[in-house]
Every structure is written in structure tokens, then in C-alpha cells.
Legacy VTK file of the C-alpha trace (Angstrom):
# vtk DataFile Version 3.0
C-alpha trace
ASCII
DATASET POLYDATA
POINTS 75 float
-31.113 -26.188 72.762
-28.275 -28.319 71.373
-26.115 -27.093 68.511
-26.970 -28.787 65.164
-24.590 -31.552 64.146
-22.829 -30.219 61.035
-19.861 -31.017 58.917
-18.057 -28.411 56.831
-16.273 -28.183 53.516
-13.825 -25.363 52.893
-15.308 -23.729 49.797
-12.836 -20.916 49.217
-10.853 -20.693 45.998
-7.599 -19.306 47.377
-4.672 -21.453 48.441
-5.268 -21.111 52.183
-8.092 -20.408 54.583
-6.778 -19.189 57.921
-7.904 -20.703 61.206
-7.773 -18.267 64.133
-7.795 -18.760 67.884
-10.814 -16.436 68.264
-13.794 -15.169 66.243
-12.253 -12.018 64.763
-9.510 -10.920 62.370
-7.753 -9.523 65.447
-6.982 -13.036 66.725
-3.811 -14.963 65.949
-3.680 -17.338 62.957
-3.053 -20.818 64.370
-3.346 -22.948 61.222
-4.782 -22.970 57.706
-6.986 -25.154 55.514
-6.767 -26.032 51.857
-9.775 -25.843 49.470
-12.073 -28.872 49.648
-11.037 -29.825 53.188
-13.839 -31.277 55.320
-14.394 -31.854 59.019
-16.608 -31.316 62.055
-18.288 -28.149 63.293
-18.167 -27.455 67.038
-20.415 -24.380 67.016
-21.847 -21.843 64.586
-21.952 -18.098 65.218
-23.335 -15.248 63.128
-20.072 -14.702 61.212
-17.608 -17.302 62.521
-17.614 -21.087 62.864
-15.655 -22.950 65.531
-14.417 -26.157 63.947
-12.100 -29.081 64.450
-9.383 -29.365 61.821
-7.030 -32.245 62.521
-5.782 -31.627 66.048
-6.666 -27.898 65.947
-9.861 -26.266 67.226
-10.241 -22.794 65.752
-12.423 -20.203 64.072
-13.016 -19.714 60.344
-15.087 -16.998 58.674
-18.473 -18.591 57.953
-18.885 -17.352 54.365
-15.869 -19.426 53.275
-17.460 -22.702 54.400
-20.237 -24.880 53.047
-22.158 -26.238 56.060
-24.081 -29.489 55.675
-26.132 -31.245 58.380
-24.541 -34.661 58.955
-27.839 -36.506 58.476
-27.893 -35.230 54.858
-24.522 -36.779 54.047
-24.739 -40.047 52.152
-21.769 -42.288 52.817
LINES 1 76
75 0 1 2 3 4 5 6 7 8 9 10 11 12 13 14 15 16 17 18 19 20 21 22 23 24 25 26 27 28 29 30 31 32 33 34 35 36 37 38 39 40 41 42 43 44 45 46 47 48 49 50 51 52 53 54 55 56 57 58 59 60 61 62 63 64 65 66 67 68 69 70 71 72 73 74
């Protein structure tokens, strides 16, 4: 079954949301996002989301994101 087509919005209230190169706090921080940033989801796990942020593909803790199916977005 194909992964749902989602977009994300960073919904945290701190200054930075770290993007890691794997789905755990043990992985290296490779970038960070600012609040309100949006973009495309690659895949969704139980606790982590693999996303594309600019030219970086990395993992963000799921509870800090608002996930919206793309077909629900009105442009």
C-alpha cells in the first residue's frame, strides 16, 4: 500500500526543531526547522516522520508536526 501524500507544518513553539539523519535521538542533527515551516512528507512512522526540508531529507519527531493530507489543502 502506498504511503499517504502529506504535507507538514512545524508546529513547535521553540526556536528550532532539529532534523536528524535517523529516527532516534541517538542520530546526528543534520539541520533544523523554524516554527511554521512547511514541506513534504516522505514517510510516516509511529514516532518519527521522514521529510524533505529544502535540500535535506531527515527525521523529525512526529508530535512536533501538524500533518495534513495534500488533497485537503486549498490553494
